[in-house]
C-alpha positions, -999 to 999 in steps of 0.1 A, spaced: -777 -29 -572 -771 -53 -602 -766 -42 -637 -794 -45 -663 -779 -57 -696 -791 -63 -731 -765 -82 -751 -766 -90 -788 -750 -123 -800 -746 -118 -838 -734 -155 -841 -718 -162 -876 -736 -134 -893 -728 -101 -910 -703 -93 -937 -681 -62 -931 -704 -36 -948 -734 -52 -930 -717 -50 -897 -708 -13 -901 -743 -6 -913 -760 -24 -883 -738 -6 -857 -745 28 -875 -782 20 -873 -781 10 -836 -763 43 -828 -789 63 -847 -818 45 -830 -801 52 -796 -796 89 -805 -833 92 -815 -846 76 -784 -824 95 -760 -808 81 -728 -822 49 -713 -839 60 -681 -833 26 -665 -796 28 -669 -793 -4 -689 -760 -14 -705 -757 -27 -740 -732 -53 -752 -727 -61 -789 -709 -93 -797 -699 -95 -834 -678 -121 -850 -640 -119 -841 -633 -102 -875 -655 -71 -867 -645 -65 -831 -619 -38 -838 -643 -19 -861 -671 -23 -835 -649 -9 -807 -638 21 -828 -674 29 -839 -688 28 -803 -659 44 -785 -679 76 -779 -711 57 -769 -710 52 -731 -741 29 -732 -724 4 -756 -696 -21 -749 -683 -48 -772 -676 -85 -765 -666 -117 -783 -686 -148 -788 -659 -173 -776 -622 -176 -770 -594 -201 -764 -581 -209 -730 -545 -201 -735 -529 -166 -738 -508 -175 -768 -490 -204 -786 -492 -228 -815 -530 -230 -817 -538 -224 -853 -570 -206 -858 -578 -198 -821 -582 -164 -806 -569 -158 -770 -587 -137 -743 -556 -114 -743 -561 -107 -781 -597 -98 -775 -589 -76 -746 -562 -58 -766 -589 -46 -791 -608 -28 -764 -635 -54 -760 -646 -62 -725 -666 -93 -726 -666 -129 -738 -695 -154 -741 -686 -188 -727 -704 -221 -729 -731 -211 -753 -754 -241 -761 -741 -241 -797 -705 -244 -785 -715 -272 -762 -735 -290 -789 -715 -285 -821 -680 -283 -805 -685 -307 -776 -672 -282 -751 -671 -298 -717 -675 -284 -682 -637 -289 -676 -628 -269 -707 -653 -241 -699 -637 -239 -664 -603 -233 -681 -619 -207 -704 -636 -189 -674 -601 -187 -657 -585 -175 -689 -611 -148 -694 -608 -134 -659 -570 -135 -660 -572 -114 -691 -594 -89 -673 -625 -96 -694 -659 -103 -681 -673 -138 -688 -709 -141 -700 -714 -177 -689 -743 -196 -705 -762 -225 -689 -794 -242 -699 -811 -274 -707 -822 -291 -739 -857 -303 -745 -852 -339 -733 -839 -327 -700 -868 -303 -695 -893 -330 -704 -877 -353 -677 -880 -323 -652 -842 -325 -646 -833 -290 -657 -823 -279 -622 -799 -309 -618 -782 -300 -651 -779 -263 -644 -764 -270 -609 -738 -293 -625 -729 -267 -652 -724 -240 -626 -707 -262 -600 -681 -277 -625 -672 -246 -645 -679 -216 -621 -681 -224 -585 -644 -229 -581 -639 -191 -583 -634 -170 -552 -659 -144 -544 -639 -115 -560 -636 -133 -593 -671 -146 -593 -684 -110 -590 -670 -104 -625 -693 -132 -640 -726 -125 -659 -748 -156 -661 -771 -162 -691 -798 -189 -687 -808 -203 -721 -835 -229 -724 -819 -247 -754 -853 -258 -766 -862 -221 -771 -832 -210 -791 -839 -203 -828 -871 -224 -826 -896 -195 -821 -905 -210 -788 -899 -190 -756 -900 -201 -720 -929 -184 -703 -920 -155 -680 -929 -178 -651 -905 -205 -663 -878 -180 -669 -883 -164 -634 -883 -199 -618 -849 -208 -633 -833 -174 -627 -845 -176 -591 -830 -211 -588 -797 -200 -602 -796 -170 -578 -803 -194 -549 -774 -216 -560 -751 -186 -559 -764 -178 -524 -758 -213 -513 -722 -215 -526 -713 -179 -517 -735 -154 -499 -766 -134 -502 -748 -102 -513 -731 -118 -542 -763 -136 -552 -782 -103 -552 -755 -85 -572 -751 -111 -600 -767 -102 -633 -786 -131 -648 -797 -127 -684 -824 -147 -703 -814 -161 -737 -840 -179 -757 -860 -163 -785 -863 -129 -767 -880 -104 -790 -895 -70 -788 -930 -85 -782 -921 -106 -752 -891 -87 -737 -910 -64 -714 -929 -92 -698 -898 -113 -693 -878 -84 -680 -905 -75 -655 -897 -106 -635 -876 -98 -604 -847 -122 -612 -845 -115 -649 -819 -88 -654 -820 -86 -692 -813 -107 -722 -787 -124 -744 -804 -117 -778 -797 -138 -809 -817 -132 -841 -834 -99 -829 -800 -83 -824 -794 -83 -862 -821 -57 -866 -813 -23 -852 -849 -13 -843 -858 -47 -827 -826 -46 -807 -832 -11 -795 -869 -19 -787 -856 -47 -765 -831 -24 -749 -858 0 -739 -881 -28 -725 -873 -24 -688 
């Protein structure tokens, strides 16, 4: 049975006092609501600078794990300004986002580079949250499946079955990120189903059924329940709504 996950990507937001306040508020909201009956896992992905504090603040919270928003593909060396997967793992964080559309767009991250990052993250015993998705022009040309297939084939499908089982996939329609637009539940389900079928075709049915696939594209409290009701949507990679404790917890309890 695959894991249901709600992950919060804070992006480049939150000063130190704001980060501490937000995590405190999330913990309070969780305590007030009680245990999640659906056994959903929560991942918080703050900027690198706040990861150690986030790990410390959530160490007694079994429902909450911490992850990073990115990493470099080497374990150490003369790479000024970069952060390795091993450094992230040493803080107690467990996950790393790879291939987010903003990294692909602004930092020109290629399929080959992301393949290296996937390998590095798994070697460091972290779980990759691998993002894939199409921009508006690709969607308008009805070529989204072709692009998604390429993204997964060139960066993920080299993994053996054991390593692939550690991967979480996040489908993000790029045209719906930060725009206020959202893929309809039917569009989301169609793409999630397509991704699951690709995993089946490249590996097997068991691995496909056990792979968690998240939706990432303007997911909010008012649309999360309908999105999460679809059979192949296993949760969300949440951006803006993860910066408000109540909104984030509302999404967490949307299953």
